[in-house]
C-alpha positions in Angstrom: 26.3 85.3 51.8 25.7 87.6 54.8 22.3 89.2 55.3 22.0 92.5 57.0 19.4 92.7 59.8 17.0 95.6 59.3 17.4 98.0 62.2 13.7 98.8 62.1 12.6 95.1 62.3 13.1 95.2 66.0 9.9 97.2 66.2 7.9 94.5 64.5 6.4 91.4 66.1 8.8 88.5 65.6 6.7 86.7 63.0 6.9 89.9 60.9 10.7 90.4 61.2 12.7 89.9 58.0 16.2 90.3 56.7 17.1 92.5 53.9 18.7 90.8 50.9 22.5 91.3 50.7 23.8 93.8 48.1 24.9 90.8 45.9 21.4 89.4 46.0 19.8 92.7 45.1 22.1 93.0 42.1 21.1 89.4 41.1 17.4 90.3 41.3 17.9 93.4 39.2 19.8 91.5 36.5 17.6 88.4 36.4 14.1 89.7 37.0 12.6 88.0 34.0 13.9 84.5 34.8 11.0 83.8 37.1 8.4 84.3 34.3 10.2 82.5 31.4 7.6 79.7 31.2 4.7 82.2 31.4 6.2 84.3 28.6 6.5 81.3 26.4 3.0 80.2 27.1 1.5 83.6 26.5 3.4 83.8 23.2 1.7 80.6 22.1 -1.6 82.5 22.4 -0.6 85.4 20.3 -2.0 83.8 17.1 -5.4 83.2 18.9 -5.5 86.8 20.1 -4.7 88.1 16.6 -7.4 85.8 15.0 -10.0 87.0 17.6 -9.4 90.7 17.0 -9.1 90.4 13.2 -12.5 88.9 13.1 -13.9 91.3 15.7 -13.0 94.4 13.6 -14.0 92.8 10.3 -17.5 92.2 11.7 -17.7 95.6 13.3 -16.6 97.4 10.1 -19.3 95.5 8.2 -21.9 96.4 10.7 -21.3 100.2 10.4 -20.9 100.2 6.6 -17.1 100.7 6.7 -14.2 99.1 4.8 -11.3 97.5 6.5 -7.7 96.8 5.4 -4.6 95.6 7.2 -1.5 97.8 6.9 2.0 96.4 6.6 2.7 97.3 10.3 -0.3 95.3 11.4 -2.7 98.2 12.1 -6.3 97.9 10.9 -7.4 100.8 8.7 -11.2 101.2 8.9 -12.7 103.7 6.5 -16.1 105.2 6.0 -16.6 108.0 3.5 -13.8 110.6 4.0 -13.0 109.4 7.5 -10.5 106.8 8.6 -9.7 105.4 12.0 -7.0 102.9 13.0 -7.1 100.1 15.6 -4.7 97.6 17.0 -6.5 94.9 18.8 -8.1 96.8 21.8 -6.2 100.1 21.1 -8.3 102.8 19.4 -7.5 106.4 18.5 -9.2 108.2 21.4 -6.4 108.4 24.0 -2.8 109.5 23.8 0.2 107.4 24.6 0.7 109.7 27.6 -2.7 108.9 29.0 -2.1 105.1 28.5 1.3 105.4 30.2 0.0 107.4 33.1 -2.7 104.8 33.8 -0.2 102.0 33.9 1.2 103.5 37.1 -1.1 102.0 39.7 0.3 104.0 42.5 -0.3 107.3 40.7 -3.9 106.2 39.7 -4.6 105.4 43.3 -3.5 108.9 44.3 -5.7 110.5 41.7 -8.7 108.5 42.8 -8.1 109.2 46.4 -7.9 113.0 45.6 -11.5 112.7 44.4 -12.6 111.3 47.7 -13.1 107.8 46.3 -12.6 104.6 48.3 -9.4 102.7 47.3 -7.5 99.8 48.8 -5.2 100.4 51.7 -1.7 100.2 50.2 2.0 101.0 50.5 4.8 101.4 48.0 8.0 99.5 48.4 10.8 97.8 46.5 13.2 95.0 47.0 15.4 97.3 49.0 12.6 98.4 51.4 10.8 95.2 52.2 10.4 96.3 55.7 7.8 98.8 54.5 5.7 95.9 53.2 6.4 93.8 56.3 5.1 96.7 58.5 2.0 97.0 56.3 1.4 93.2 56.6 1.7 93.4 60.3 -0.7 96.4 60.5 -3.4 94.9 58.2 -3.3 91.6 60.0 -4.9 89.7 57.1 -4.1 88.6 53.6 -2.4 91.1 51.3 -1.7 91.4 47.6 1.7 92.3 46.0 1.9 93.6 42.5 4.2 95.7 40.3 3.4 99.4 40.7 3.9 100.4 37.2 4.1 99.3 33.6 2.1 96.1 33.7 -1.4 94.8 33.0 -3.3 91.5 32.7 -2.4 90.5 36.2 1.2 90.0 35.4 3.3 89.8 38.6 0.3 89.8 40.9 0.2 87.5 44.0 -2.7 87.3 46.4 -3.4 85.5 49.7 0.0 86.6 51.3 -0.2 86.0 55.0 3.4 85.8 56.2 6.9 87.1 55.5 8.1 84.1 53.5 5.1 84.6 51.2 5.8 88.3 51.1 9.4 87.9 50.0 8.5 85.4 47.3 5.7 87.6 46.0 8.1 90.7 46.0 10.7 88.8 44.0 8.0 87.6 41.6 6.6 91.1 41.1 10.0 92.6 40.7 10.4 90.4 37.6 8.1 92.9 35.9 8.9 96.2 37.5 11.2 97.2 40.4 8.6 99.5 41.9 6.1 97.5 43.9 2.8 97.9 45.8 1.4 95.9 48.7 -2.4 96.2 49.2 -5.1 94.8 51.5 -6.8 91.9 49.9 -10.4 92.9 49.1 -13.6 91.1 49.7 -16.2 91.0 46.9 -16.4 90.3 43.2 -14.4 91.9 40.4 -16.2 94.1 37.9 -15.1 95.7 34.6 -17.1 98.8 33.7 -16.5 99.9 30.1 -16.8 103.6 29.3 -16.8 105.4 25.9 -16.5 109.2 26.2 -18.1 109.0 29.6 -20.9 106.6 28.6 -21.2 103.2 30.3 -21.6 100.8 27.4 -21.1 97.4 29.2 -20.3 95.8 32.5 -18.9 92.4 33.2 -18.4 90.5 36.5 -15.1 88.6 36.2 -14.9 85.5 38.4 -11.8 83.5 39.2 -10.6 80.8 36.8 -11.5 77.2 37.6 -10.8 73.7 36.3 -13.0 70.7 36.8 -11.7 67.4 38.1 -12.1 64.1 36.2 -11.0 61.9 39.1 -7.8 60.9 37.3 -5.8 64.0 36.4 -3.7 66.2 38.7 -4.5 69.9 38.8 -1.3 70.5 36.8 -2.6 68.2 34.2 -6.0 69.8 34.2 -4.5 73.2 33.7 -2.4 71.9 30.8 -5.5 70.3 29.3 -7.4 73.6 29.7 -4.7 75.5 27.9 -4.7 72.9 25.0 -8.5 73.4 24.7 -8.1 77.1 24.7 -5.5 77.0 21.9 -7.2 74.3 19.8 -10.9 75.1 20.2 -12.9 76.3 17.1 -14.7 78.6 19.5 -12.3 81.0 21.2 -13.0 81.1 25.0 -9.9 82.8 26.3 -6.9 84.9 24.9 -4.5 83.9 27.7 -3.2 80.7 29.2 -3.6 79.6 32.7 -0.1 79.8 34.3 0.9 77.8 37.4 2.8 80.6 39.1 3.1 81.9 42.6 -0.5 83.2 42.5 -1.7 79.8 41.5 0.3 78.0 44.2 -0.9 80.4 46.9 -4.6 80.0 45.9 -4.3 76.2 45.9 -2.4 76.2 49.2 -5.1 78.2 50.8 -7.6 75.4 50.0 -5.1 72.7 51.2 -4.2 71.7 47.6 -1.2 71.7 45.3 -0.7 71.3 41.6 -0.2 67.5 42.3 -3.7 67.1 43.8 -6.1 64.9 41.9 -9.6 66.4 42.4 -12.7 64.2 42.3 -14.7 64.0 39.1 -16.9 67.0 38.6 -15.3 69.0 41.3 -14.6 72.6 40.4 -11.3 74.0 41.8 -10.4 77.7 41.8 -6.8 77.8 40.5 -6.3 81.5 41.0 -8.0 84.2 43.0 -6.8 86.9 40.4 -9.3 86.9 37.5 -7.1 87.9 34.6 -6.6 84.4 33.2 -10.2 83.2 33.4 -12.3 82.0 30.5 -15.7 82.8 29.0 -17.5 80.7 31.5 -16.4 82.9 34.3 -17.4 86.2 32.7 -21.0 87.4 33.3 -22.8 90.4 31.8 -24.2 92.6 34.5 -24.9 96.0 32.9 -28.5 96.0 34.1 -27.4 95.4 37.7 -25.0 98.3 38.1 -26.4 101.0 40.5 -26.9 104.4 39.0 -24.6 106.0 41.6 -21.8 103.7 40.5 -22.4 104.5 36.8 -22.4 108.2 37.4 -19.3 108.1 39.6 -17.4 106.1 37.0 -18.6 108.5 34.3 -17.3 111.5 36.3 -14.0 109.8 36.9 -13.2 109.2 33.2 -14.6 112.5 32.1 -12.6 114.5 34.7 -9.4 112.5 33.8 -10.0 113.1 30.1 -10.0 109.4 29.2 -12.0 108.6 26.0 -12.0 104.8 26.2 -11.7 103.4 29.7 -12.1 100.2 31.6 -12.8 100.9 35.2 -12.1 98.0 37.6 -14.0 98.0 40.9 -14.5 95.4 43.6 -18.0 95.2 45.2 -19.9 92.9 47.4 -23.1 94.1 45.6 -22.9 96.1 42.4 -26.6 96.8 42.5 -26.3 98.9 45.7 -25.0 102.5 46.2 -21.3 103.0 46.7 -21.3 102.7 50.5 -23.9 100.0 50.8 -22.3 97.8 48.0 -18.8 98.2 49.6 -17.5 99.5 46.3 -13.7 100.0 46.0 -12.0 101.5 43.0 -9.0 99.5 41.9 -7.7 100.5 38.4 -8.4 102.5 35.3 -7.4 101.0 32.0 -6.9 102.9 28.7 -7.3 100.7 25.7 -9.1 98.1 27.8 -9.5 94.6 26.5 -12.6 94.5 24.3 -12.6 90.7 24.4 -13.8 90.7 28.1 -17.1 91.8 26.7 -17.4 89.1 24.0 -15.9 86.1 25.8 -18.7 85.7 28.2 -21.0 83.0 29.6 -24.2 84.2 27.9 -23.4 84.6 24.2 -27.0 85.7 23.4 -26.6 88.9 25.5 -23.3 90.2 24.1 -23.4 94.0 23.9 -21.4 94.1 20.6 -19.3 97.0 21.8 -16.9 97.1 18.8 -19.4 98.4 16.2 -20.7 100.8 18.8 -17.2 102.1 19.2 -16.7 102.6 15.5 -20.1 104.3 15.0 -19.2 106.7 17.8 -15.8 107.5 16.3 -17.2 108.2 12.8 -20.3 110.1 14.0 -18.3 112.4 16.4 -15.2 112.5 14.3 -13.2 111.9 17.4 -10.3 109.4 17.0 -10.5 109.7 13.2 -8.6 111.5 10.4 -10.2 113.1 7.3 -9.0 112.2 3.8 
């Protein structure tokens, strides 16, 4: 199968030159994008019952706390009624934002453009696809450090994301992996700092969580692959729910381990914590920390302005910062993503259960008191 040399690659340093996939290979990638994530799909499906159990209990408790009644409709929606008002929820989805808003916010490239238009700091980035890998290669060369590749549209929960990419081989693998989820791709600079989720309800900040990378702890006998498998078993079987997603040994995991000189076959020493992914989406309760009191007022107000100006009722604003307690410039705050219908579980599956903000009843009380996101019977 003959590859076509990129005519523009001659302008790049040799270590950043690449060959464009042949037309036959591009067709294969389009037709078989999902193959690379079959195991991940199956693992995530095994967690659907846990996710359902968590949210069923969450909304039952929240309805009780605000003096409402709750019922499950044949289509799975939860109908929550108080007096003449009713609202409907589906796990983290509530009746404040339209499907168009949700669809818009799934397009990461468009969201970046909207944030940039407001003068906010966002990651350096470039759009590309499998047919224009040279754009990503040029970006990698220009940045000169690790980059991140992700689908540009239609995904969440970290699906298709690969970090710690430092060379063309890694870039091509990450692009093929991301294309399993969406053909439009983004390459971004890899950011320094911690990942934070700021939860807004009609412009009010109601909770903030620092989300750290997932880890497993060695026992001196088991390989990292075995430790990940055991962690997934604990997550599925535990009486106390600590995570709604499995840990997946994918390209992101392999890159993270390789950066530390490890592999999934490595047997870590007993008691040694090993970061298995830099991306935080598959972490557990022990890696989520409540930080509402730490967020600087300038960051709070900026986030509120963003969601109000964009007309988003229920929003999860993701930022990276080296110090969330400092103003925007001093804390090195970068705006990454806005989520409509953000995962409420992030604010319950946390390390300090005594300090949970109990945002679900607060959401219901707000809906009923303002009559926004309700219907009248």
